[in-house]
C-alpha positions in Angstrom: 159.4 -63.0 1.0 161.9 -62.9 -1.8 163.6 -66.3 -2.4 167.3 -66.8 -1.4 169.6 -69.2 -3.0 169.6 -72.7 -1.9 170.9 -73.1 1.5 170.8 -69.3 2.2 168.9 -68.1 5.2 168.0 -64.8 6.9 169.0 -64.6 10.5 169.4 -62.1 13.4 173.0 -60.8 14.1 173.7 -60.4 17.7 176.4 -58.3 19.1 178.6 -61.4 19.7 178.9 -61.6 15.8 179.9 -57.9 15.6 183.3 -58.5 14.1 181.7 -60.8 11.1 179.2 -58.1 10.5 181.8 -55.4 10.3 183.8 -57.6 7.9 181.1 -58.0 5.3 180.3 -54.2 5.5 184.0 -53.3 5.1 184.0 -55.7 2.0 180.7 -54.3 0.6 182.0 -50.6 1.1 185.7 -51.0 0.2 186.9 -49.8 3.4 189.1 -51.1 6.1 189.4 -49.0 9.3 192.5 -49.4 11.5 191.7 -51.0 15.2 192.5 -47.6 16.5 189.7 -45.9 14.6 187.3 -48.8 15.2 188.0 -48.3 19.0 187.4 -44.5 18.8 184.2 -44.7 16.9 181.1 -45.6 18.9 179.0 -48.4 17.4 175.5 -47.1 16.8 174.0 -50.4 15.6 170.9 -51.6 17.5 171.6 -55.3 17.7 167.9 -56.5 18.2 167.3 -54.8 14.8 170.3 -56.2 13.1 170.1 -59.0 10.4 172.2 -60.8 8.0 172.0 -63.5 5.3 174.0 -66.6 6.2 175.7 -68.9 3.5 175.1 -72.6 3.7 178.6 -72.9 5.7 177.0 -70.3 8.4 179.3 -67.2 7.4 177.5 -64.0 6.6 177.0 -63.0 2.9 174.9 -59.8 3.4 173.9 -57.7 6.3 171.4 -54.8 7.3 170.3 -53.0 10.3 167.7 -50.5 11.3 167.2 -47.5 13.8 164.4 -46.9 16.0 163.5 -43.4 15.0 160.6 -40.9 15.5 160.5 -39.2 12.0 159.6 -35.6 12.0 156.8 -35.1 9.4 154.5 -32.1 8.7 152.9 -31.4 11.8 154.0 -34.3 14.0 156.2 -37.4 14.1 155.5 -41.0 13.2 157.4 -44.2 14.1 160.1 -44.9 11.6 162.6 -47.8 10.8 165.7 -46.1 9.5 167.3 -48.5 7.3 171.2 -48.6 7.5 174.3 -50.5 7.0 172.9 -52.4 4.0 175.5 -54.3 2.2 176.6 -57.6 0.6 179.9 -59.3 -0.2 180.9 -58.5 -3.7 180.9 -62.1 -4.4 177.4 -62.4 -3.5 175.9 -59.6 -5.5 173.1 -60.3 -8.1 171.7 -63.2 -6.2 168.5 -61.8 -4.7 170.1 -61.2 -1.1 169.1 -57.5 -1.2 165.6 -58.1 -2.1 165.2 -60.8 0.6 166.8 -58.4 3.3 164.4 -55.5 2.1 161.4 -57.8 2.4 162.2 -59.0 6.0 162.9 -55.3 6.8 159.6 -54.4 5.8 158.0 -57.3 7.7 159.9 -56.5 10.7 159.1 -52.8 10.7 155.5 -53.4 10.4 155.5 -55.9 13.1 156.9 -53.3 15.4 154.2 -50.8 14.4 156.4 -48.5 12.1 154.5 -47.4 9.2 157.5 -45.4 7.4 160.9 -46.4 6.7 163.7 -44.0 5.5 167.3 -44.3 4.5 170.2 -42.5 2.9 171.2 -44.2 -0.2 174.9 -44.9 -1.0 173.8 -45.3 -4.8 170.7 -43.3 -5.6 169.5 -45.8 -8.3 169.0 -48.7 -6.0 166.1 -48.1 -3.7 163.2 -46.6 -6.0 162.5 -50.3 -7.1 161.7 -51.1 -3.4 159.2 -48.2 -3.4 161.5 -45.7 -1.6 160.8 -42.2 -3.0 163.3 -39.1 -2.9 161.5 -37.0 -0.3 164.2 -34.4 0.7 167.1 -32.7 -0.8 170.2 -31.0 0.7 172.3 -28.2 -0.6 176.0 -28.1 -0.3 177.8 -24.8 -0.9 181.4 -23.8 -1.7 181.7 -20.1 -0.6 184.6 -17.9 -0.9 186.2 -16.2 2.1 184.7 -12.8 3.0 181.5 -13.4 1.1 179.2 -10.7 2.0 176.0 -11.1 4.1 172.9 -9.2 4.3 172.5 -7.6 7.9 170.2 -9.4 10.5 169.2 -7.5 13.6 170.6 -8.8 16.9 173.5 -10.7 15.2 175.9 -8.1 16.7 174.8 -8.8 20.3 176.0 -12.3 20.2 179.4 -13.7 21.0 181.5 -16.3 19.2 184.1 -18.9 20.8 186.3 -21.3 18.8 187.6 -24.3 20.2 188.7 -27.7 19.8 186.0 -30.4 20.0 185.8 -32.0 23.4 183.1 -34.7 23.5 182.6 -34.4 27.3 182.0 -30.7 27.1 180.4 -30.3 23.6 178.2 -33.3 23.0 175.2 -32.0 25.1 175.6 -28.6 23.5 175.5 -29.8 20.0 172.5 -32.1 21.0 170.4 -29.3 22.4 171.2 -26.6 19.7 170.5 -29.4 17.1 167.1 -30.4 18.5 166.0 -26.6 18.7 167.3 -25.7 15.3 165.4 -28.5 13.7 162.0 -27.9 15.6 159.2 -28.1 13.1 161.3 -29.1 10.1 160.3 -32.5 8.5 163.0 -35.0 8.2 165.2 -33.5 10.9 165.8 -36.9 12.6 166.8 -36.6 16.4 169.8 -38.6 17.7 168.4 -40.3 20.8 170.8 -42.9 21.9 174.2 -42.0 23.5 176.1 -43.5 20.6 174.3 -41.4 17.9 174.7 -38.2 20.1 178.4 -38.8 20.4 178.9 -39.6 16.7 179.0 -36.2 15.2 182.0 -35.2 17.5 184.0 -38.4 16.8 187.3 -37.4 15.2 189.9 -40.2 14.6 193.0 -39.0 12.8 192.2 -41.3 9.7 189.1 -39.1 9.1 191.3 -35.8 9.0 192.8 -36.1 5.4 195.7 -34.0 6.6 193.6 -31.4 8.3 193.5 -30.3 11.9 191.7 -31.8 14.8 187.8 -31.2 14.7 187.2 -27.7 15.8 183.7 -26.2 17.1 182.3 -22.7 16.6 179.8 -21.8 19.2 177.4 -18.7 19.1 176.1 -17.5 22.4 173.7 -14.9 23.7 174.3 -12.4 26.5 173.3 -15.0 29.0 175.8 -17.3 27.8 173.2 -19.8 26.3 174.5 -21.4 22.9 172.3 -20.5 19.9 174.3 -21.9 17.1 177.4 -24.2 16.3 179.5 -25.4 13.4 181.8 -28.4 13.6 184.6 -27.9 11.1 188.3 -28.4 10.2 190.8 -26.4 8.2 193.5 -27.8 6.3 197.1 -26.1 5.8 197.6 -25.2 2.2 200.1 -22.7 0.9 200.5 -21.3 -2.5 202.6 -18.6 -4.2 200.0 -15.9 -3.2 200.0 -17.0 0.3 197.7 -19.2 2.5 194.7 -20.8 0.9 193.3 -23.1 3.7 190.1 -24.7 2.7 187.6 -25.2 5.5 185.3 -28.2 5.5 182.1 -28.0 7.8 180.8 -31.3 9.1 177.7 -30.0 10.6 176.0 -26.7 11.6 172.9 -25.6 13.1 171.4 -22.3 14.4 168.2 -21.7 16.3 167.1 -18.5 14.8 168.3 -15.8 11.9 170.5 -13.7 14.3 172.5 -16.7 15.3 172.8 -18.1 11.9 174.1 -14.6 10.7 176.7 -14.4 13.4 177.8 -18.0 12.9 178.4 -17.7 9.1 180.0 -14.0 9.5 182.6 -15.6 11.7 183.1 -18.9 9.7 183.2 -17.0 6.3 186.1 -14.7 7.5 188.7 -16.7 9.3 192.4 -16.0 8.8 194.4 -18.0 6.4 191.2 -19.4 4.7 190.1 -19.2 1.2 186.9 -21.3 0.6 184.3 -22.7 3.0 182.4 -25.9 2.1 179.3 -25.9 4.1 178.3 -29.4 4.7 174.4 -30.4 4.3 171.8 -27.7 4.4 168.3 -27.5 3.8 167.1 -26.1 0.5 165.6 -23.2 2.3 168.7 -22.6 4.8 169.1 -18.9 5.9 172.5 -18.8 4.4 171.0 -19.1 1.0 169.0 -15.9 1.8 171.8 -14.1 3.6 174.4 -14.3 0.8 174.6 -11.0 -1.1 176.2 -12.7 -4.1 174.7 -16.3 -4.3 176.3 -16.8 -7.8 179.8 -16.6 -5.8 179.0 -19.8 -4.1 179.1 -23.0 -5.9 175.8 -25.0 -5.0 175.4 -28.7 -5.4 172.1 -30.3 -4.9 172.2 -34.0 -3.5 169.7 -36.5 -2.7 169.0 -36.6 1.2 166.1 -38.7 2.6 164.4 -41.6 0.9 161.1 -42.5 2.4 159.1 -45.7 2.1 155.3 -45.8 3.3 155.0 -49.3 4.8 151.4 -48.7 6.1 149.8 -46.2 3.6 146.6 -45.2 5.7 148.5 -44.9 8.9 151.4 -43.0 7.5 149.3 -40.6 5.6 146.9 -40.0 8.9 150.2 -39.4 10.9 151.0 -36.1 9.4 149.1 -32.8 8.8 148.0 -31.0 5.5 148.5 -27.4 4.6 145.2 -27.1 2.8 141.9 -28.8 2.9 141.6 -31.9 0.6 139.1 -34.6 -0.1 140.8 -37.0 -2.7 140.9 -40.6 -3.8 144.4 -41.9 -4.4 144.7 -45.3 -6.4 148.1 -46.6 -5.0 150.1 -49.3 -6.7 152.7 -51.2 -4.6 154.6 -54.2 -6.0 156.0 -55.3 -2.7 153.4 -54.6 0.0 150.0 -55.7 -1.5 148.0 -54.4 1.5 148.8 -51.0 0.2 147.7 -51.4 -3.3 144.2 -50.1 -3.5 142.2 -46.9 -3.5 142.3 -44.7 -0.5 140.1 -41.7 0.5 142.1 -39.0 2.1 139.8 -36.5 3.7 140.8 -33.5 6.0 138.5 -32.2 8.7 138.4 -28.7 10.4 141.7 -26.7 10.7 143.5 -26.9 13.9 144.8 -23.8 15.9 147.7 -23.6 13.7 145.9 -23.7 10.6 146.8 -26.9 9.3 144.6 -29.9 8.9 144.5 -33.5 10.2 143.1 -36.3 7.7 141.4 -39.6 7.8 142.6 -42.2 5.4 140.0 -45.1 4.6 139.9 -47.8 1.8 137.2 -46.8 -0.8 135.9 -48.1 -4.1 135.2 -44.6 -5.5 136.7 -43.5 -8.8 140.4 -42.3 -8.4 141.2 -38.7 -8.7 145.0 -39.6 -8.8 146.9 -42.7 -9.6 150.3 -43.2 -8.3 152.8 -45.7 -7.0 153.9 -45.8 -3.5 157.2 -44.5 -4.5 155.8 -41.2 -5.5 153.5 -41.0 -2.4 156.9 -41.3 -0.3 158.5 -38.6 -2.4 155.6 -36.3 -1.5 155.2 -37.4 2.3 157.5 -34.8 3.8 156.2 -31.8 1.9 159.4 -31.4 -0.2 157.9 -32.8 -3.6 154.9 -31.6 -5.3 152.3 -34.0 -6.5 151.4 -31.6 -9.2 155.0 -31.4 -10.4 155.1 -35.2 -10.2 152.1 -35.3 -12.4 153.7 -32.9 -14.8 156.5 -35.3 -15.1 154.2 -38.2 -16.0 154.7 -40.1 -12.7 151.4 -39.4 -11.2 148.2 -39.6 -13.3 145.5 -37.1 -12.9 141.8 -38.4 -13.4 139.9 -35.3 -12.3 141.1 -32.0 -13.5 142.6 -29.9 -10.6 143.0 -33.0 -8.4 147.1 -32.8 -8.6 147.2 -29.1 -7.9 145.0 -29.5 -4.9 146.8 -32.4 -3.5 150.3 -30.6 -4.2 149.0 -27.8 -2.2 147.7 -29.9 0.8 150.9 -32.1 0.9 153.3 -29.1 0.6 154.9 -27.8 3.9 156.4 -24.3 4.8 159.8 -25.6 5.7 161.9 -27.7 3.4 162.5 -31.4 4.7 166.1 -32.5 5.3 168.1 -34.8 7.7 171.2 -32.9 8.8 173.3 -36.1 9.2 173.8 -39.4 7.6 172.5 -42.6 9.4 
């Protein structure tokens, strides 16, 4: 456990201290929601997983929490501690509070049997030093109105409705389409609690930046079943040539190519609009393939999920592999010494889907690859190649061809992404 300043201590934060917890968070992130906004936004915190650092006078100096997640990984799911709400008062920075909180987070997660932790980083330079690796990217596009799309069979048989978001009517719809759209995609975190399911549809006026109330586009098939949605808002902007409304999409999902095509065909050609900001998309999203002129869109690649392997053998055995592999990984881990040794990862016979399970055992055999747990986390969801990391000098290859073989095995056909920030 990292040392705290004299008189400081780590402590659970119960719901009865919610106001204190939020006060520290607001100081850390420079925000001050109104009472009306706080009343409208559901609390997603899991209080039995919420911790803080107390000053000698008993007030909170720093806070963090985590979610009880099942993280989709290549070929399966693993228990995951979703680290969140991490913040320290500005006058308590650079005193070791974050290091102490991360250490207790690791300890508590391992005690609950969670071999992996994941997070979204408010500042991307922070978490690598704690062994988190960037495991997924998302792409955000700004697409001009009327951008042409390639045809997809079946799209014209689907219908579209446009409505104001109603949490009572739309929460279950969004949840079901989101679940189906992400099936099989690593990192596509489900929203299992009532508060997390409600969160995407929350729309206090303070969040609108002068735009309209949150709207929802729903694509349905002939039976009336929803197959895609987009949560969006327009903002009234007029210029000398006429209306130039921007469209901002909070979240979108589609269960298949026809539904994606129908959704984007509608969203990209709404009256009065000029430009559509897509929100977070996977790096292989159908829209990137459907746009006739991809250069006409303005893409931005952003870091998405950061992953930390807390129990290396359990985590590596919890996913499947795209190719056979028998390799020895010499892992360094400055914060969890139990991981810091050589591990033999060996796959067996392919399953019915053509992928491979693996056993992971400690070994004294010579290493094929040497790497830090950070790089192992980067490769864990299949979105970073161990061969590319070796080419960048972040993985050391001891046996010729070992990095290429490991890169092929760890890879996955679907790019990892989490479609919402937790």
